[in-house]
PyMOL commands that place a pseudoatom at each C-alpha (Angstrom):
pseudoatom trace, name=CA, resn=UNK, resi=1, chain=A, elem=C, hetatm=0, pos=[15.863, 8.680, -61.947]
pseudoatom trace, name=CA, resn=UNK, resi=2, chain=A, elem=C, hetatm=0, pos=[15.198, 5.018, -62.760]
pseudoatom trace, name=CA, resn=UNK, resi=3, chain=A, elem=C, hetatm=0, pos=[13.022, 2.841, -60.545]
pseudoatom trace, name=CA, resn=UNK, resi=4, chain=A, elem=C, hetatm=0, pos=[15.342, -0.109, -61.197]
pseudoatom trace, name=CA, resn=UNK, resi=5, chain=A, elem=C, hetatm=0, pos=[18.773, -0.776, -59.785]
pseudoatom trace, name=CA, resn=UNK, resi=6, chain=A, elem=C, hetatm=0, pos=[21.494, -3.329, -59.207]
pseudoatom trace, name=CA, resn=UNK, resi=7, chain=A, elem=C, hetatm=0, pos=[22.898, -4.017, -55.754]
pseudoatom trace, name=CA, resn=UNK, resi=8, chain=A, elem=C, hetatm=0, pos=[26.169, -5.871, -55.198]
pseudoatom trace, name=CA, resn=UNK, resi=9, chain=A, elem=C, hetatm=0, pos=[27.365, -7.086, -51.818]
pseudoatom trace, name=CA, resn=UNK, resi=10, chain=A, elem=C, hetatm=0, pos=[29.591, -9.809, -50.390]
pseudoatom trace, name=CA, resn=UNK, resi=11, chain=A, elem=C, hetatm=0, pos=[29.325, -12.281, -47.533]
pseudoatom trace, name=CA, resn=UNK, resi=12, chain=A, elem=C, hetatm=0, pos=[31.933, -14.263, -45.637]
pseudoatom trace, name=CA, resn=UNK, resi=13, chain=A, elem=C, hetatm=0, pos=[30.404, -17.582, -46.756]
pseudoatom trace, name=CA, resn=UNK, resi=14, chain=A, elem=C, hetatm=0, pos=[27.321, -19.154, -48.352]
pseudoatom trace, name=CA, resn=UNK, resi=15, chain=A, elem=C, hetatm=0, pos=[25.649, -19.893, -45.010]
pseudoatom trace, name=CA, resn=UNK, resi=16, chain=A, elem=C, hetatm=0, pos=[25.780, -16.201, -44.123]
pseudoatom trace, name=CA, resn=UNK, resi=17, chain=A, elem=C, hetatm=0, pos=[24.181, -15.266, -47.465]
pseudoatom trace, name=CA, resn=UNK, resi=18, chain=A, elem=C, hetatm=0, pos=[21.267, -17.764, -47.422]
pseudoatom trace, name=CA, resn=UNK, resi=19, chain=A, elem=C, hetatm=0, pos=[18.968, -15.990, -44.907]
pseudoatom trace, name=CA, resn=UNK, resi=20, chain=A, elem=C, hetatm=0, pos=[19.531, -12.618, -46.591]
pseudoatom trace, name=CA, resn=UNK, resi=21, chain=A, elem=C, hetatm=0, pos=[18.717, -14.076, -50.005]
pseudoatom trace, name=CA, resn=UNK, resi=22, chain=A, elem=C, hetatm=0, pos=[15.562, -15.698, -48.614]
pseudoatom trace, name=CA, resn=UNK, resi=23, chain=A, elem=C, hetatm=0, pos=[14.420, -12.428, -47.035]
pseudoatom trace, name=CA, resn=UNK, resi=24, chain=A, elem=C, hetatm=0, pos=[15.046, -10.435, -50.213]
pseudoatom trace, name=CA, resn=UNK, resi=25, chain=A, elem=C, hetatm=0, pos=[12.987, -12.877, -52.274]
pseudoatom trace, name=CA, resn=UNK, resi=26, chain=A, elem=C, hetatm=0, pos=[10.236, -13.339, -49.658]
pseudoatom trace, name=CA, resn=UNK, resi=27, chain=A, elem=C, hetatm=0, pos=[9.863, -9.567, -49.290]
pseudoatom trace, name=CA, resn=UNK, resi=28, chain=A, elem=C, hetatm=0, pos=[9.766, -9.255, -53.097]
pseudoatom trace, name=CA, resn=UNK, resi=29, chain=A, elem=C, hetatm=0, pos=[12.623, -6.758, -53.047]
pseudoatom trace, name=CA, resn=UNK, resi=30, chain=A, elem=C, hetatm=0, pos=[14.083, -8.646, -56.028]
pseudoatom trace, name=CA, resn=UNK, resi=31, chain=A, elem=C, hetatm=0, pos=[12.733, -11.021, -58.645]
pseudoatom trace, name=CA, resn=UNK, resi=32, chain=A, elem=C, hetatm=0, pos=[16.093, -12.786, -58.909]
pseudoatom trace, name=CA, resn=UNK, resi=33, chain=A, elem=C, hetatm=0, pos=[19.220, -13.098, -56.774]
pseudoatom trace, name=CA, resn=UNK, resi=34, chain=A, elem=C, hetatm=0, pos=[22.478, -14.423, -58.204]
pseudoatom trace, name=CA, resn=UNK, resi=35, chain=A, elem=C, hetatm=0, pos=[25.318, -15.937, -56.188]
pseudoatom trace, name=CA, resn=UNK, resi=36, chain=A, elem=C, hetatm=0, pos=[28.830, -15.510, -57.538]
pseudoatom trace, name=CA, resn=UNK, resi=37, chain=A, elem=C, hetatm=0, pos=[32.109, -16.416, -55.842]
pseudoatom trace, name=CA, resn=UNK, resi=38, chain=A, elem=C, hetatm=0, pos=[34.464, -13.437, -55.877]
pseudoatom trace, name=CA, resn=UNK, resi=39, chain=A, elem=C, hetatm=0, pos=[38.200, -13.275, -55.287]
pseudoatom trace, name=CA, resn=UNK, resi=40, chain=A, elem=C, hetatm=0, pos=[39.039, -9.824, -53.920]
pseudoatom trace, name=CA, resn=UNK, resi=41, chain=A, elem=C, hetatm=0, pos=[42.531, -8.319, -53.820]
pseudoatom trace, name=CA, resn=UNK, resi=42, chain=A, elem=C, hetatm=0, pos=[43.119, -5.249, -51.679]
pseudoatom trace, name=CA, resn=UNK, resi=43, chain=A, elem=C, hetatm=0, pos=[45.396, -3.597, -49.130]
pseudoatom trace, name=CA, resn=UNK, resi=44, chain=A, elem=C, hetatm=0, pos=[44.468, -3.499, -45.462]
pseudoatom trace, name=CA, resn=UNK, resi=45, chain=A, elem=C, hetatm=0, pos=[46.663, -1.901, -42.801]
pseudoatom trace, name=CA, resn=UNK, resi=46, chain=A, elem=C, hetatm=0, pos=[49.608, -1.809, -45.220]
pseudoatom trace, name=CA, resn=UNK, resi=47, chain=A, elem=C, hetatm=0, pos=[49.260, -5.514, -46.138]
pseudoatom trace, name=CA, resn=UNK, resi=48, chain=A, elem=C, hetatm=0, pos=[48.135, -7.076, -49.395]
pseudoatom trace, name=CA, resn=UNK, resi=49, chain=A, elem=C, hetatm=0, pos=[45.110, -9.326, -48.888]
pseudoatom trace, name=CA, resn=UNK, resi=50, chain=A, elem=C, hetatm=0, pos=[43.430, -11.892, -51.158]
pseudoatom trace, name=CA, resn=UNK, resi=51, chain=A, elem=C, hetatm=0, pos=[40.099, -13.202, -49.925]
pseudoatom trace, name=CA, resn=UNK, resi=52, chain=A, elem=C, hetatm=0, pos=[37.285, -15.299, -51.364]
pseudoatom trace, name=CA, resn=UNK, resi=53, chain=A, elem=C, hetatm=0, pos=[33.774, -13.948, -50.835]
pseudoatom trace, name=CA, resn=UNK, resi=54, chain=A, elem=C, hetatm=0, pos=[30.277, -15.008, -51.802]
for i in range(1, 54): cmd.bond("trace and resi %d" % i, "trace and resi %d" % (i + 1))
show_as sticks, trace
zoom trace
């Protein structure tokens, strides 16, 4: 098993992501964190949903 990994997650907005990013870097859990806007398409309760995430 490798000691390295990639973790992907989403947040509702940039303000929600900022404290998590700071904690990850301060705790040295990652050397680099990248922010990417994502447009997700999915079904939820029998409805099609398109939502932007960060």
